[in-house]
Steps between C-alpha positions, in 0.01 A plus 500: 500500500784636715418710808760737636456690830710819478550757782621783265180709445424308182795675330803374309699751715413728779404777254455275191186420298240313704400145383214292650529195269656361195298295256608300203237263348407281785815582719419759764728640769340721787675763711360637826614699817318269756394145535138624515538684176638190332223280643232749349681497158525131499128465592418742208725300270333168616140645424593619165659170409189314607293724299689414176524139597867496576678344794810579708795256422596486862804274419646792314389778748692643774555797739800698604521747777774772480590717798769767469624338183545141630254207502307428822321195612133490410221250544334555140175640387168338542243486218131536552434128441738408778801416276834652590773657275839380679786704589796442279757517776851442360394392148442741227216511237481546128323793359489505122779253489737685734594369842431762769479547884500837654717578188606324191706199584778570244751242590254204533324616180816510299590158616162372412498636145872409432427133601188484288684664200777250540252216512326601187822556301627150607164350414504673144868384444421140593209489258509382139437849352722608216762776539289790383200394719724439804592876487132597432388296806755654730397844389140458520457252798807554731595868443154637592540353851773759580376774268169511699655642807735745330465850633346346826790277624825662575725285283874562519716498185704209633189290565371555152841421344511185703163372349626573158818297576296223634287495188800464282637234713185304483510539111845349489417226723209392278688563174324816380811711518863412449731571808708728279211644301457879489300641781407835329358311198249324733326829544485609136179446297488181277444719189836669575678159542463467878301265732228737604536430885379777736729617763357513843710794606392696207138400507468611876682827449289587202176424683620713794573783270174452302307515830678825602432637152127424534478653843676825415321543174141391598215748523275261687363666809562203726855470386564880546386458866758226563776628273674724761488218763621240260804715389577640836509158670697354204226247455541588128858590422559415128597735230271630216557295183344409169447127564525391142805705420678371826434142384637562149810694651579199729473258214725727287743506781510124529530461130794755486676316785456171322629640173797658649636188664805348331383149472138503574428796260700361203213335336273791536764743355560278205119452442429877493728535197395186301161365614147600491284564810295186403801301612340509859162372366566154633539638860139632513315297240622142549496256785836337598557311821654723778825296482536544129429868505740550783776301304441716184509817687815393688660423165415850368649636809820309462436348836556134427844376610645395180867401468587849369317676798667260743834568365489876430251638757503246792874438457475129600855353529586254236189570291496519129285750283461249212177339416434160663347369174769602237782604707603754236315816574407715817191365657262786487134497503497608136753219403286240685170610329628571149856449421629152635589266199423202727132607528439627146373184349300375785368747753510811286337304207223371715404841628519639145277227371245550778464867400482396128224230590295769673493707174428194298197416731369851466513479120338163499234649694450800273493278178306208615760240538499231765663618815519414870260661744778697671798666340756350730373142409539556121723285287563651155461307186753538211248589231143621530298612205148588397312708236613825659864461640791270515693500826842364522698415819887494493484409134797504262404713205650380184631759244704531175780683692706413804330691791657470839185582697223307337338344801294746701308384803158571334393588153151603435368524147164662444379372160207744411705812553835341383687592804761321702634577841844382633470472872826422706528477874805610725543499868843683543649683788274802594752775397526341154132498394529805269792376307362145492163634341717685233697194431201279459358741229837516313581137485165412347517752210641238260219258588236767468601589157535132395137415625347796358637418155464116491156496670359783306410706804410870527658557833738319751520653846772393758373504860772459772361391836773593754446462873794549741595206713363693804198649320617823324337592175545790244242774408430300181414174663131571533474618136666171373278287710175670381629478131486106517150487658636374833234466756753459780589810704849632536517380864395141406786485261727660757377244754581207269857622457545582863398153624771365270744734653399412850552125420852578367601709804377223740668233310834692473512631859438159646800335328799458701815687413406840631275674750127416466207731455205503747 
């Protein structure tokens, strides 16, 4: 209970609506003109509390006396049982979570909530949560600390911007966001390729406007009584908005800003012309460590300081744009992840084989072959066969003619229906996924015809499984995966490829001979 002694005729203003008390659940604030009136009101409250078997929490109670708009000294209020509710003197009190005295203590309250927000963000970032859950935790545990007072506390734009800047700084310190990573992308939905972080500046302004919209459109009798006062005194001063539309408009603005940036928006522009929207599935369906997620996002943003970036963008004296591995081609992100000849037979092959092994595990599970408990622990066997199917792994298919491409990653033969499926995996640069898919279908046409004739099959299908080095997939990807009875989701296959790409990036960027990454 908070007791407030007020010498203003129980009115919010001299001619405003009269208020004797405010009650929310078990929090009660009383107003009176005189000490005697207050003692009578407190006595009535005490009697009622006793009747319903409730007690005053005296450690949370206090009185304030206001004379001519300023606080005055006061000895407190006595209860019927002899206990005393103390005067708050120079300290404030919290009513419904907001620090008040004879008025709301805006400066002190903003300092309190800002410090608590920063504490929570830091605690979340220091945790072992994965990248997706880090953002969710900030949005659901830290952001509400500041959102709660929106429309009540008089936040300045510079103060809100400073909180957002501090948030991004802490994310960089703890590895969740690359120092050169795109800022606008942070505030775009994960389903649209962003990180899904909520901007404090936008949240507060949206809540202020939503409160104003509610006040101005409400038909509630109590709100109508207060409406004129709230608007006249500029206690509520937001604009009328559609909250959902405002949120989507702001997100679209951030996405457009991200897309229009020369370097940061390059990947998004390329993906819109070649990739399917499911290319972003890994961002909201899978769990990657915050450092790994931050690294992959930075790679998409062209934010890693490769030799080419160092030479062309940063203009470092004496630098070379050539790859530190092969020394023959410009060191771009695309080159590191999919085009360096020094990595082709080692790191690229290992990444490719992990994706193929995940498909093999799924097929083993479907057709009853022995397999590891988890797909990422699976080791593929060369030949597996039972009464229903034969499953071949990286198997050279003999034929009567010279066939150049006769060793697909997987070859599934379904005996009863006389059907075979040639499955071949590729992890190219993301802008080449469409052409790579087409290439896979073309190069296996000779093998398809040969198998169909020699093995007396009714049908032979070719299924290209192509995932971009940074997760992009075509609109046909889901259809191909479904056609081979794969129980793994698109996002899990993406995750397998992305973990291989993250390993390659870390390895290359840590090698001397050029600027490092993170």
